[in-house]
mmCIF file of the N, C-alpha and C atoms, coordinates in Angstrom:
data_MODEL
# 
_entry.id   MODEL 
# 
loop_
_atom_site.group_PDB 
_atom_site.id 
_atom_site.type_symbol 
_atom_site.label_atom_id 
_atom_site.label_alt_id 
_atom_site.label_comp_id 
_atom_site.label_asym_id 
_atom_site.label_entity_id 
_atom_site.label_seq_id 
_atom_site.pdbx_PDB_ins_code 
_atom_site.Cartn_x 
_atom_site.Cartn_y 
_atom_site.Cartn_z 
_atom_site.occupancy 
_atom_site.B_iso_or_equiv 
_atom_site.pdbx_formal_charge 
_atom_site.auth_seq_id 
_atom_site.auth_comp_id 
_atom_site.auth_asym_id 
_atom_site.auth_atom_id 
_atom_site.pdbx_PDB_model_num 
ATOM 1   N N  . MET A 1 1  ? -49.473 -47.987 87.214  1.00 0.00 ? 1  MET A N  1 
ATOM 2   C CA . MET A 1 1  ? -50.269 -49.214 86.849  1.00 0.00 ? 1  MET A CA 1 
ATOM 3   C C  . MET A 1 1  ? -51.555 -49.491 87.828  1.00 0.00 ? 1  MET A C  1 
ATOM 4   N N  . LYS A 1 2  ? -52.754 -49.741 87.328  1.00 0.00 ? 2  LYS A N  1 
ATOM 5   C CA . LYS A 1 2  ? -53.763 -50.288 88.250  1.00 0.00 ? 2  LYS A CA 1 
ATOM 6   C C  . LYS A 1 2  ? -54.196 -51.636 87.892  1.00 0.00 ? 2  LYS A C  1 
ATOM 7   N N  . TRP A 1 3  ? -54.954 -52.243 88.889  1.00 0.00 ? 3  TRP A N  1 
ATOM 8   C CA . TRP A 1 3  ? -55.498 -53.595 88.401  1.00 0.00 ? 3  TRP A CA 1 
ATOM 9   C C  . TRP A 1 3  ? -56.903 -53.571 88.967  1.00 0.00 ? 3  TRP A C  1 
ATOM 10  N N  . VAL A 1 4  ? -57.828 -54.123 88.400  1.00 0.00 ? 4  VAL A N  1 
ATOM 11  C CA . VAL A 1 4  ? -59.071 -54.530 88.750  1.00 0.00 ? 4  VAL A CA 1 
ATOM 12  C C  . VAL A 1 4  ? -59.433 -55.800 88.910  1.00 0.00 ? 4  VAL A C  1 
ATOM 13  N N  . ARG A 1 5  ? -59.772 -56.203 89.931  1.00 0.00 ? 5  ARG A N  1 
ATOM 14  C CA . ARG A 1 5  ? -60.057 -57.553 90.531  1.00 0.00 ? 5  ARG A CA 1 
ATOM 15  C C  . ARG A 1 5  ? -61.602 -57.667 90.764  1.00 0.00 ? 5  ARG A C  1 
ATOM 16  N N  . VAL A 1 6  ? -62.256 -58.669 89.881  1.00 0.00 ? 6  VAL A N  1 
ATOM 17  C CA . VAL A 1 6  ? -63.553 -58.838 90.006  1.00 0.00 ? 6  VAL A CA 1 
ATOM 18  C C  . VAL A 1 6  ? -63.728 -60.365 90.438  1.00 0.00 ? 6  VAL A C  1 
ATOM 19  N N  . CYS A 1 7  ? -64.494 -60.365 91.612  1.00 0.00 ? 7  CYS A N  1 
ATOM 20  C CA . CYS A 1 7  ? -64.737 -61.537 92.259  1.00 0.00 ? 7  CYS A CA 1 
ATOM 21  C C  . CYS A 1 7  ? -65.511 -62.654 91.228  1.00 0.00 ? 7  CYS A C  1 
ATOM 22  N N  . GLN A 1 8  ? -65.083 -63.687 91.120  1.00 0.00 ? 8  GLN A N  1 
ATOM 23  C CA . GLN A 1 8  ? -65.826 -64.711 90.416  1.00 0.00 ? 8  GLN A CA 1 
ATOM 24  C C  . GLN A 1 8  ? -66.071 -66.052 91.388  1.00 0.00 ? 8  GLN A C  1 
ATOM 25  N N  . ASN A 1 9  ? -66.219 -65.997 92.561  1.00 0.00 ? 9  ASN A N  1 
ATOM 26  C CA . ASN A 1 9  ? -66.547 -66.922 93.438  1.00 0.00 ? 9  ASN A CA 1 
ATOM 27  C C  . ASN A 1 9  ? -68.027 -67.266 93.193  1.00 0.00 ? 9  ASN A C  1 
ATOM 28  N N  . ARG A 1 10 ? -68.645 -68.227 93.669  1.00 0.00 ? 10 ARG A N  1 
ATOM 29  C CA . ARG A 1 10 ? -69.988 -68.636 93.614  1.00 0.00 ? 10 ARG A CA 1 
ATOM 30  C C  . ARG A 1 10 ? -71.050 -67.684 93.905  1.00 0.00 ? 10 ARG A C  1 
ATOM 31  N N  . THR A 1 11 ? -71.062 -66.969 94.906  1.00 0.00 ? 11 THR A N  1 
ATOM 32  C CA . THR A 1 11 ? -72.177 -65.995 95.417  1.00 0.00 ? 11 THR A CA 1 
ATOM 33  C C  . THR A 1 11 ? -72.056 -64.819 94.509  1.00 0.00 ? 11 THR A C  1 
ATOM 34  N N  . CYS A 1 12 ? -70.915 -64.346 94.090  1.00 0.00 ? 12 CYS A N  1 
ATOM 35  C CA . CYS A 1 12 ? -70.726 -63.209 93.070  1.00 0.00 ? 12 CYS A CA 1 
ATOM 36  C C  . CYS A 1 12 ? -71.188 -63.554 91.765  1.00 0.00 ? 12 CYS A C  1 
ATOM 37  N N  . LYS A 1 13 ? -70.852 -64.625 91.192  1.00 0.00 ? 13 LYS A N  1 
ATOM 38  C CA . LYS A 1 13 ? -71.291 -65.347 89.831  1.00 0.00 ? 13 LYS A CA 1 
ATOM 39  C C  . LYS A 1 13 ? -72.825 -65.294 89.907  1.00 0.00 ? 13 LYS A C  1 
ATOM 40  N N  . LYS A 1 14 ? -73.535 -65.793 90.862  1.00 0.00 ? 14 LYS A N  1 
ATOM 41  C CA . LYS A 1 14 ? -74.866 -65.883 90.883  1.00 0.00 ? 14 LYS A CA 1 
ATOM 42  C C  . LYS A 1 14 ? -75.390 -64.508 90.820  1.00 0.00 ? 14 LYS A C  1 
ATOM 43  N N  . GLN A 1 15 ? -74.691 -63.470 91.360  1.00 0.00 ? 15 GLN A N  1 
ATOM 44  C CA . GLN A 1 15 ? -75.239 -62.137 91.220  1.00 0.00 ? 15 GLN A CA 1 
ATOM 45  C C  . GLN A 1 15 ? -74.696 -61.265 89.877  1.00 0.00 ? 15 GLN A C  1 
ATOM 46  N N  . GLY A 1 16 ? -74.224 -61.830 89.158  1.00 0.00 ? 16 GLY A N  1 
ATOM 47  C CA . GLY A 1 16 ? -73.823 -61.441 87.939  1.00 0.00 ? 16 GLY A CA 1 
ATOM 48  C C  . GLY A 1 16 ? -72.395 -60.885 87.618  1.00 0.00 ? 16 GLY A C  1 
ATOM 49  N N  . ALA A 1 17 ? -71.571 -61.604 88.227  1.00 0.00 ? 17 ALA A N  1 
ATOM 50  C CA . ALA A 1 17 ? -70.064 -61.124 88.209  1.00 0.00 ? 17 ALA A CA 1 
ATOM 51  C C  . ALA A 1 17 ? -69.329 -61.439 86.936  1.00 0.00 ? 17 ALA A C  1 
ATOM 52  N N  . VAL A 1 18 ? -69.842 -62.372 86.214  1.00 0.00 ? 18 VAL A N  1 
ATOM 53  C CA . VAL A 1 18 ? -69.314 -62.692 84.755  1.00 0.00 ? 18 VAL A CA 1 
ATOM 54  C C  . VAL A 1 18 ? -69.541 -61.656 83.922  1.00 0.00 ? 18 VAL A C  1 
ATOM 55  N N  . LYS A 1 19 ? -70.632 -61.160 83.864  1.00 0.00 ? 19 LYS A N  1 
ATOM 56  C CA . LYS A 1 19 ? -70.974 -59.812 83.046  1.00 0.00 ? 19 LYS A CA 1 
ATOM 57  C C  . LYS A 1 19 ? -70.228 -58.510 83.543  1.00 0.00 ? 19 LYS A C  1 
ATOM 58  N N  . VAL A 1 20 ? -70.053 -58.584 84.835  1.00 0.00 ? 20 VAL A N  1 
ATOM 59  C CA . VAL A 1 20 ? -69.146 -57.355 85.268  1.00 0.00 ? 20 VAL A CA 1 
ATOM 60  C C  . VAL A 1 20 ? -67.776 -57.292 85.045  1.00 0.00 ? 20 VAL A C  1 
ATOM 61  N N  . LEU A 1 21 ? -67.143 -58.564 84.992  1.00 0.00 ? 21 LEU A N  1 
ATOM 62  C CA . LEU A 1 21 ? -65.968 -58.765 84.578  1.00 0.00 ? 21 LEU A CA 1 
ATOM 63  C C  . LEU A 1 21 ? -65.709 -58.553 82.971  1.00 0.00 ? 21 LEU A C  1 
ATOM 64  N N  . ALA A 1 22 ? -66.646 -58.892 82.202  1.00 0.00 ? 22 ALA A N  1 
ATOM 65  C CA . ALA A 1 22 ? -66.631 -58.532 80.749  1.00 0.00 ? 22 ALA A CA 1 
ATOM 66  C C  . ALA A 1 22 ? -66.835 -57.331 80.692  1.00 0.00 ? 22 ALA A C  1 
ATOM 67  N N  . ALA A 1 23 ? -67.614 -56.608 81.118  1.00 0.00 ? 23 ALA A N  1 
ATOM 68  C CA . ALA A 1 23 ? -67.861 -55.120 80.935  1.00 0.00 ? 23 ALA A CA 1 
ATOM 69  C C  . ALA A 1 23 ? -66.469 -54.297 81.347  1.00 0.00 ? 23 ALA A C  1 
ATOM 70  N N  . PHE A 1 24 ? -65.744 -54.668 82.286  1.00 0.00 ? 24 PHE A N  1 
ATOM 71  C CA . PHE A 1 24 ? -64.587 -54.161 82.638  1.00 0.00 ? 24 PHE A CA 1 
ATOM 72  C C  . PHE A 1 24 ? -63.559 -54.385 81.599  1.00 0.00 ? 24 PHE A C  1 
ATOM 73  N N  . LYS A 1 25 ? -63.495 -55.681 81.120  1.00 0.00 ? 25 LYS A N  1 
ATOM 74  C CA . LYS A 1 25 ? -62.568 -55.943 80.023  1.00 0.00 ? 25 LYS A CA 1 
ATOM 75  C C  . LYS A 1 25 ? -62.767 -55.081 78.770  1.00 0.00 ? 25 LYS A C  1 
ATOM 76  N N  . ALA A 1 26 ? -64.149 -54.854 78.578  1.00 0.00 ? 26 ALA A N  1 
ATOM 77  C CA . ALA A 1 26 ? -64.341 -54.100 77.277  1.00 0.00 ? 26 ALA A CA 1 
ATOM 78  C C  . ALA A 1 26 ? -64.224 -52.613 77.306  1.00 0.00 ? 26 ALA A C  1 
ATOM 79  N N  . ASN A 1 27 ? -64.017 -52.070 78.651  1.00 0.00 ? 27 ASN A N  1 
ATOM 80  C CA . ASN A 1 27 ? -64.029 -50.641 79.033  1.00 0.00 ? 27 ASN A CA 1 
ATOM 81  C C  . ASN A 1 27 ? -62.674 -50.078 79.440  1.00 0.00 ? 27 ASN A C  1 
ATOM 82  N N  . VAL A 1 28 ? -61.713 -50.937 79.491  1.00 0.00 ? 28 VAL A N  1 
ATOM 83  C CA . VAL A 1 28 ? -60.355 -50.347 79.819  1.00 0.00 ? 28 VAL A CA 1 
ATOM 84  C C  . VAL A 1 28 ? -59.228 -50.300 78.891  1.00 0.00 ? 28 VAL A C  1 
ATOM 85  N N  . VAL A 1 29 ? -58.174 -49.720 79.107  1.00 0.00 ? 29 VAL A N  1 
ATOM 86  C CA . VAL A 1 29 ? -57.020 -49.619 78.158  1.00 0.00 ? 29 VAL A CA 1 
ATOM 87  C C  . VAL A 1 29 ? -55.722 -50.407 78.764  1.00 0.00 ? 29 VAL A C  1 
ATOM 88  N N  . SER A 1 30 ? -54.503 -50.301 78.076  1.00 0.00 ? 30 SER A N  1 
ATOM 89  C CA . SER A 1 30 ? -53.403 -51.091 78.491  1.00 0.00 ? 30 SER A CA 1 
ATOM 90  C C  . SER A 1 30 ? -52.881 -50.931 79.925  1.00 0.00 ? 30 SER A C  1 
ATOM 91  N N  . GLU A 1 31 ? -53.234 -49.593 80.443  1.00 0.00 ? 31 GLU A N  1 
ATOM 92  C CA . GLU A 1 31 ? -52.556 -49.177 81.719  1.00 0.00 ? 31 GLU A CA 1 
ATOM 93  C C  . GLU A 1 31 ? -53.319 -49.826 82.970  1.00 0.00 ? 31 GLU A C  1 
ATOM 94  N N  . VAL A 1 32 ? -54.487 -50.287 82.693  1.00 0.00 ? 32 VAL A N  1 
ATOM 95  C CA . VAL A 1 32 ? -55.258 -51.188 83.553  1.00 0.00 ? 32 VAL A CA 1 
ATOM 96  C C  . VAL A 1 32 ? -55.274 -52.770 83.452  1.00 0.00 ? 32 VAL A C  1 
ATOM 97  N N  . THR A 1 33 ? -55.084 -53.469 84.407  1.00 0.00 ? 33 THR A N  1 
ATOM 98  C CA . THR A 1 33 ? -55.081 -54.991 84.086  1.00 0.00 ? 33 THR A CA 1 
ATOM 99  C C  . THR A 1 33 ? -56.377 -55.472 84.904  1.00 0.00 ? 33 THR A C  1 
ATOM 100 N N  . VAL A 1 34 ? -57.162 -56.018 84.130  1.00 0.00 ? 34 VAL A N  1 
ATOM 101 C CA . VAL A 1 34 ? -58.500 -56.632 84.665  1.00 0.00 ? 34 VAL A CA 1 
ATOM 102 C C  . VAL A 1 34 ? -58.425 -58.026 84.848  1.00 0.00 ? 34 VAL A C  1 
ATOM 103 N N  . THR A 1 35 ? -58.625 -58.554 86.005  1.00 0.00 ? 35 THR A N  1 
ATOM 104 C CA . THR A 1 35 ? -58.421 -60.000 86.235  1.00 0.00 ? 35 THR A CA 1 
ATOM 105 C C  . THR A 1 35 ? -59.646 -60.526 87.056  1.00 0.00 ? 35 THR A C  1 
ATOM 106 N N  . SER A 1 36 ? -59.961 -61.704 86.949  1.00 0.00 ? 36 SER A N  1 
ATOM 107 C CA . SER A 1 36 ? -60.939 -62.332 87.788  1.00 0.00 ? 36 SER A CA 1 
ATOM 108 C C  . SER A 1 36 ? -60.295 -62.684 89.127  1.00 0.00 ? 36 SER A C  1 
ATOM 109 N N  . SER A 1 37 ? -61.015 -62.793 90.174  1.00 0.00 ? 37 SER A N  1 
ATOM 110 C CA . SER A 1 37 ? -60.455 -63.101 91.403  1.00 0.00 ? 37 SER A CA 1 
ATOM 111 C C  . SER A 1 37 ? -61.152 -64.229 92.267  1.00 0.00 ? 37 SER A C  1 
ATOM 112 N N  . SER A 1 38 ? -60.660 -64.746 93.068  1.00 0.00 ? 38 SER A N  1 
ATOM 113 C CA . SER A 1 38 ? -61.439 -65.810 93.940  1.00 0.00 ? 38 SER A CA 1 
ATOM 114 C C  . SER A 1 38 ? -61.959 -65.016 94.800  1.00 0.00 ? 38 SER A C  1 
ATOM 115 N N  . CYS A 1 39 ? -62.648 -65.607 95.933  1.00 0.00 ? 39 CYS A N  1 
ATOM 116 C CA . CYS A 1 39 ? -63.525 -64.976 96.843  1.00 0.00 ? 39 CYS A CA 1 
ATOM 117 C C  . CYS A 1 39 ? -62.766 -63.668 97.398  1.00 0.00 ? 39 CYS A C  1 
ATOM 118 N N  . LEU A 1 40 ? -63.515 -62.555 97.638  1.00 0.00 ? 40 LEU A N  1 
ATOM 119 C CA . LEU A 1 40 ? -62.946 -61.271 98.398  1.00 0.00 ? 40 LEU A CA 1 
ATOM 120 C C  . LEU A 1 40 ? -63.266 -61.245 99.659  1.00 0.00 ? 40 LEU A C  1 
ATOM 121 N N  . GLY A 1 41 ? -64.168 -62.158 100.153 1.00 0.00 ? 41 GLY A N  1 
ATOM 122 C CA . GLY A 1 41 ? -64.418 -62.234 101.578 1.00 0.00 ? 41 GLY A CA 1 
ATOM 123 C C  . GLY A 1 41 ? -65.760 -61.242 101.749 1.00 0.00 ? 41 GLY A C  1 
ATOM 124 N N  . GLN A 1 42 ? -66.346 -60.758 100.777 1.00 0.00 ? 42 GLN A N  1 
ATOM 125 C CA . GLN A 1 42 ? -67.451 -59.842 101.097 1.00 0.00 ? 42 GLN A CA 1 
ATOM 126 C C  . GLN A 1 42 ? -68.895 -60.561 100.383 1.00 0.00 ? 42 GLN A C  1 
ATOM 127 N N  . CYS A 1 43 ? -69.059 -61.891 100.624 1.00 0.00 ? 43 CYS A N  1 
ATOM 128 C CA . CYS A 1 43 ? -70.322 -62.587 100.240 1.00 0.00 ? 43 CYS A CA 1 
ATOM 129 C C  . CYS A 1 43 ? -71.350 -61.655 100.524 1.00 0.00 ? 43 CYS A C  1 
ATOM 130 N N  . GLY A 1 44 ? -72.483 -61.845 99.587  1.00 0.00 ? 44 GLY A N  1 
ATOM 131 C CA . GLY A 1 44 ? -73.807 -61.034 100.221 1.00 0.00 ? 44 GLY A CA 1 
ATOM 132 C C  . GLY A 1 44 ? -73.646 -59.565 99.534  1.00 0.00 ? 44 GLY A C  1 
ATOM 133 N N  . ASN A 1 45 ? -72.586 -59.110 99.295  1.00 0.00 ? 45 ASN A N  1 
ATOM 134 C CA . ASN A 1 45 ? -72.505 -57.776 98.590  1.00 0.00 ? 45 ASN A CA 1 
ATOM 135 C C  . ASN A 1 45 ? -72.026 -57.701 97.377  1.00 0.00 ? 45 ASN A C  1 
ATOM 136 N N  . GLY A 1 46 ? -72.079 -58.647 96.590  1.00 0.00 ? 46 GLY A N  1 
ATOM 137 C CA . GLY A 1 46 ? -71.494 -58.853 95.146  1.00 0.00 ? 46 GLY A CA 1 
ATOM 138 C C  . GLY A 1 46 ? -72.434 -58.395 94.250  1.00 0.00 ? 46 GLY A C  1 
ATOM 139 N N  . PRO A 1 47 ? -71.926 -58.432 93.053  1.00 0.00 ? 47 PRO A N  1 
ATOM 140 C CA . PRO A 1 47 ? -70.502 -58.671 92.523  1.00 0.00 ? 47 PRO A CA 1 
ATOM 141 C C  . PRO A 1 47 ? -69.685 -57.731 93.161  1.00 0.00 ? 47 PRO A C  1 
ATOM 142 N N  . MET A 1 48 ? -68.434 -58.089 93.609  1.00 0.00 ? 48 MET A N  1 
ATOM 143 C CA . MET A 1 48 ? -67.550 -57.147 94.439  1.00 0.00 ? 48 MET A CA 1 
ATOM 144 C C  . MET A 1 48 ? -66.339 -57.033 93.167  1.00 0.00 ? 48 MET A C  1 
ATOM 145 N N  . VAL A 1 49 ? -65.848 -55.792 93.378  1.00 0.00 ? 49 VAL A N  1 
ATOM 146 C CA . VAL A 1 49 ? -64.595 -55.165 92.429  1.00 0.00 ? 49 VAL A CA 1 
ATOM 147 C C  . VAL A 1 49 ? -63.704 -54.557 93.599  1.00 0.00 ? 49 VAL A C  1 
ATOM 148 N N  . LEU A 1 50 ? -62.370 -54.894 93.248  1.00 0.00 ? 50 LEU A N  1 
ATOM 149 C CA . LEU A 1 50 ? -61.358 -54.219 94.229  1.00 0.00 ? 50 LEU A CA 1 
ATOM 150 C C  . LEU A 1 50 ? -60.545 -53.631 93.281  1.00 0.00 ? 50 LEU A C  1 
ATOM 151 N N  . ILE A 1 51 ? -60.045 -52.393 93.266  1.00 0.00 ? 51 ILE A N  1 
ATOM 152 C CA . ILE A 1 51 ? -59.170 -51.549 92.684  1.00 0.00 ? 51 ILE A CA 1 
ATOM 153 C C  . ILE A 1 51 ? -58.006 -51.633 93.373  1.00 0.00 ? 51 ILE A C  1 
ATOM 154 N N  . LEU A 1 52 ? -56.791 -51.824 92.687  1.00 0.00 ? 52 LEU A N  1 
ATOM 155 C CA . LEU A 1 52 ? -55.521 -51.785 93.391  1.00 0.00 ? 52 LEU A CA 1 
ATOM 156 C C  . LEU A 1 52 ? -54.667 -50.930 92.555  1.00 0.00 ? 52 LEU A C  1 
ATOM 157 N N  . PRO A 1 53 ? -53.680 -50.011 93.063  1.00 0.00 ? 53 PRO A N  1 
ATOM 158 C CA . PRO A 1 53 ? -53.118 -50.332 94.440  1.00 0.00 ? 53 PRO A CA 1 
ATOM 159 C C  . PRO A 1 53 ? -53.859 -49.619 95.404  1.00 0.00 ? 53 PRO A C  1 
ATOM 160 N N  . GLU A 1 54 ? -54.922 -48.858 95.178  1.00 0.00 ? 54 GLU A N  1 
ATOM 161 C CA . GLU A 1 54 ? -55.588 -48.057 96.112  1.00 0.00 ? 54 GLU A CA 1 
ATOM 162 C C  . GLU A 1 54 ? -56.558 -48.834 97.069  1.00 0.00 ? 54 GLU A C  1 
ATOM 163 N N  . MET A 1 55 ? -56.747 -50.025 97.068  1.00 0.00 ? 55 MET A N  1 
ATOM 164 C CA . MET A 1 55 ? -57.728 -50.837 97.814  1.00 0.00 ? 55 MET A CA 1 
ATOM 165 C C  . MET A 1 55 ? -59.080 -50.266 98.010  1.00 0.00 ? 55 MET A C  1 
ATOM 166 N N  . VAL A 1 56 ? -59.562 -49.856 96.866  1.00 0.00 ? 56 VAL A N  1 
ATOM 167 C CA . VAL A 1 56 ? -60.893 -49.186 96.823  1.00 0.00 ? 56 VAL A CA 1 
ATOM 168 C C  . VAL A 1 56 ? -62.067 -50.466 96.327  1.00 0.00 ? 56 VAL A C  1 
ATOM 169 N N  . TRP A 1 57 ? -62.899 -50.502 97.242  1.00 0.00 ? 57 TRP A N  1 
ATOM 170 C CA . TRP A 1 57 ? -63.792 -51.704 97.064  1.00 0.00 ? 57 TRP A CA 1 
ATOM 171 C C  . TRP A 1 57 ? -65.215 -50.971 96.317  1.00 0.00 ? 57 TRP A C  1 
ATOM 172 N N  . TYR A 1 58 ? -65.848 -51.733 95.495  1.00 0.00 ? 58 TYR A N  1 
ATOM 173 C CA . TYR A 1 58 ? -67.052 -51.323 94.867  1.00 0.00 ? 58 TYR A CA 1 
ATOM 174 C C  . TYR A 1 58 ? -68.050 -52.798 95.120  1.00 0.00 ? 58 TYR A C  1 
ATOM 175 N N  . SER A 1 59 ? -69.114 -52.320 95.819  1.00 0.00 ? 59 SER A N  1 
ATOM 176 C CA . SER A 1 59 ? -70.081 -53.553 95.937  1.00 0.00 ? 59 SER A CA 1 
ATOM 177 C C  . SER A 1 59 ? -71.196 -53.441 95.302  1.00 0.00 ? 59 SER A C  1 
ATOM 178 N N  . HIS A 1 60 ? -71.920 -54.599 94.990  1.00 0.00 ? 60 HIS A N  1 
ATOM 179 C CA . HIS A 1 60 ? -73.127 -54.489 94.128  1.00 0.00 ? 60 HIS A CA 1 
ATOM 180 C C  . HIS A 1 60 ? -72.995 -53.983 92.790  1.00 0.00 ? 60 HIS A C  1 
ATOM 181 N N  . VAL A 1 61 ? -71.918 -54.192 92.194  1.00 0.00 ? 61 VAL A N  1 
ATOM 182 C CA . VAL A 1 61 ? -71.634 -53.567 90.947  1.00 0.00 ? 61 VAL A CA 1 
ATOM 183 C C  . VAL A 1 61 ? -72.397 -54.273 89.657  1.00 0.00 ? 61 VAL A C  1 
ATOM 184 N N  . SER A 1 62 ? -73.051 -53.425 88.905  1.00 0.00 ? 62 SER A N  1 
ATOM 185 C CA . SER A 1 62 ? -73.770 -53.992 87.794  1.00 0.00 ? 62 SER A CA 1 
ATOM 186 C C  . SER A 1 62 ? -73.014 -53.681 86.621  1.00 0.00 ? 62 SER A C  1 
ATOM 187 N N  . PRO A 1 63 ? -73.198 -54.202 85.335  1.00 0.00 ? 63 PRO A N  1 
ATOM 188 C CA . PRO A 1 63 ? -72.579 -54.072 84.150  1.00 0.00 ? 63 PRO A CA 1 
ATOM 189 C C  . PRO A 1 63 ? -72.658 -52.739 83.613  1.00 0.00 ? 63 PRO A C  1 
ATOM 190 N N  . GLN A 1 64 ? -73.892 -52.169 83.825  1.00 0.00 ? 64 GLN A N  1 
ATOM 191 C CA . GLN A 1 64 ? -74.205 -50.685 83.298  1.00 0.00 ? 64 GLN A CA 1 
ATOM 192 C C  . GLN A 1 64 ? -73.389 -49.719 84.172  1.00 0.00 ? 64 GLN A C  1 
ATOM 193 N N  . GLU A 1 65 ? -72.968 -49.938 85.456  1.00 0.00 ? 65 GLU A N  1 
ATOM 194 C CA . GLU A 1 65 ? -72.169 -49.251 86.225  1.00 0.00 ? 65 GLU A CA 1 
ATOM 195 C C  . GLU A 1 65 ? -70.580 -49.008 85.865  1.00 0.00 ? 65 GLU A C  1 
ATOM 196 N N  . VAL A 1 66 ? -70.257 -50.080 85.151  1.00 0.00 ? 66 VAL A N  1 
ATOM 197 C CA . VAL A 1 66 ? -68.715 -50.229 84.939  1.00 0.00 ? 66 VAL A CA 1 
ATOM 198 C C  . VAL A 1 66 ? -68.183 -49.058 84.144  1.00 0.00 ? 66 VAL A C  1 
ATOM 199 N N  . PRO A 1 67 ? -68.912 -48.523 82.916  1.00 0.00 ? 67 PRO A N  1 
ATOM 200 C CA . PRO A 1 67 ? -68.193 -47.416 82.290  1.00 0.00 ? 67 PRO A CA 1 
ATOM 201 C C  . PRO A 1 67 ? -68.063 -46.058 83.226  1.00 0.00 ? 67 PRO A C  1 
ATOM 202 N N  . LEU A 1 68 ? -68.905 -45.930 84.291  1.00 0.00 ? 68 LEU A N  1 
ATOM 203 C CA . LEU A 1 68 ? -68.997 -44.696 85.155  1.00 0.00 ? 68 LEU A CA 1 
ATOM 204 C C  . LEU A 1 68 ? -67.678 -45.005 86.178  1.00 0.00 ? 68 LEU A C  1 
ATOM 205 N N  . VAL A 1 69 ? -67.451 -46.287 86.546  1.00 0.00 ? 69 VAL A N  1 
ATOM 206 C CA . VAL A 1 69 ? -66.479 -46.526 87.272  1.00 0.00 ? 69 VAL A CA 1 
ATOM 207 C C  . VAL A 1 69 ? -65.143 -46.313 86.644  1.00 0.00 ? 69 VAL A C  1 
ATOM 208 N N  . VAL A 1 70 ? -65.075 -46.849 85.454  1.00 0.00 ? 70 VAL A N  1 
ATOM 209 C CA . VAL A 1 70 ? -63.778 -46.693 84.599  1.00 0.00 ? 70 VAL A CA 1 
ATOM 210 C C  . VAL A 1 70 ? -63.516 -45.305 84.420  1.00 0.00 ? 70 VAL A C  1 
ATOM 211 N N  . LYS A 1 71 ? -64.516 -44.593 84.246  1.00 0.00 ? 71 LYS A N  1 
ATOM 212 C CA . LYS A 1 71 ? -64.215 -43.005 83.675  1.00 0.00 ? 71 LYS A CA 1 
ATOM 213 C C  . LYS A 1 71 ? -63.843 -42.259 85.211  1.00 0.00 ? 71 LYS A C  1 
ATOM 214 N N  . GLN A 1 72 ? -64.543 -42.490 86.193  1.00 0.00 ? 72 GLN A N  1 
ATOM 215 C CA . GLN A 1 72 ? -64.331 -41.584 87.284  1.00 0.00 ? 72 GLN A CA 1 
ATOM 216 C C  . GLN A 1 72 ? -63.081 -42.203 87.960  1.00 0.00 ? 72 GLN A C  1 
ATOM 217 N N  . HIS A 1 73 ? -62.975 -43.432 88.332  1.00 0.00 ? 73 HIS A N  1 
ATOM 218 C CA . HIS A 1 73 ? -61.842 -43.699 89.062  1.00 0.00 ? 73 HIS A CA 1 
ATOM 219 C C  . HIS A 1 73 ? -60.674 -44.320 88.333  1.00 0.00 ? 73 HIS A C  1 
ATOM 220 N N  . LEU A 1 74 ? -60.675 -45.059 87.331  1.00 0.00 ? 74 LEU A N  1 
ATOM 221 C CA . LEU A 1 74 ? -59.463 -45.447 86.389  1.00 0.00 ? 74 LEU A CA 1 
ATOM 222 C C  . LEU A 1 74 ? -58.804 -44.512 85.623  1.00 0.00 ? 74 LEU A C  1 
ATOM 223 N N  . TYR A 1 75 ? -59.668 -43.584 85.327  1.00 0.00 ? 75 TYR A N  1 
ATOM 224 C CA . TYR A 1 75 ? -59.058 -42.355 84.184  1.00 0.00 ? 75 TYR A CA 1 
ATOM 225 C C  . TYR A 1 75 ? -59.085 -41.206 84.919  1.00 0.00 ? 75 TYR A C  1 
ATOM 226 N N  . GLY A 1 76 ? -60.135 -40.997 85.894  1.00 0.00 ? 76 GLY A N  1 
ATOM 227 C CA . GLY A 1 76 ? -60.157 -39.457 86.393  1.00 0.00 ? 76 GLY A CA 1 
ATOM 228 C C  . GLY A 1 76 ? -59.595 -39.551 87.924  1.00 0.00 ? 76 GLY A C  1 
ATOM 229 N N  . ASP A 1 77 ? -59.142 -40.638 88.363  1.00 0.00 ? 77 ASP A N  1 
ATOM 230 C CA . ASP A 1 77 ? -58.624 -40.947 89.615  1.00 0.00 ? 77 ASP A CA 1 
ATOM 231 C C  . ASP A 1 77 ? -59.607 -40.367 90.874  1.00 0.00 ? 77 ASP A C  1 
ATOM 232 N N  . GLU A 1 78 ? -60.793 -40.375 90.559  1.00 0.00 ? 78 GLU A N  1 
ATOM 233 C CA . GLU A 1 78 ? -61.698 -40.074 91.664  1.00 0.00 ? 78 GLU A CA 1 
ATOM 234 C C  . GLU A 1 78 ? -62.183 -41.275 92.501  1.00 0.00 ? 78 GLU A C  1 
ATOM 235 N N  . TYR A 1 79 ? -62.350 -41.181 93.500  1.00 0.00 ? 79 TYR A N  1 
ATOM 236 C CA . TYR A 1 79 ? -63.012 -42.341 94.503  1.00 0.00 ? 79 TYR A CA 1 
ATOM 237 C C  . TYR A 1 79 ? -63.207 -41.885 95.850  1.00 0.00 ? 79 TYR A C  1 
# 
């Protein structure tokens, strides 16, 4: 099981995190749980995404990049 945490704190929201969260929810299947997160401590690098259990961080994520992250990391285990 994998988890995707998308920061929804103030700075990340201003940088488009709401759309990033929606894009992840639209692009994953049942083996992956997508949730919002409070601040991930990387303000200024957002929108921030954390993939667990691997502890892989993605910064400056745009909604357009989400399908590639899902394909390569969540389905293909590349990171």
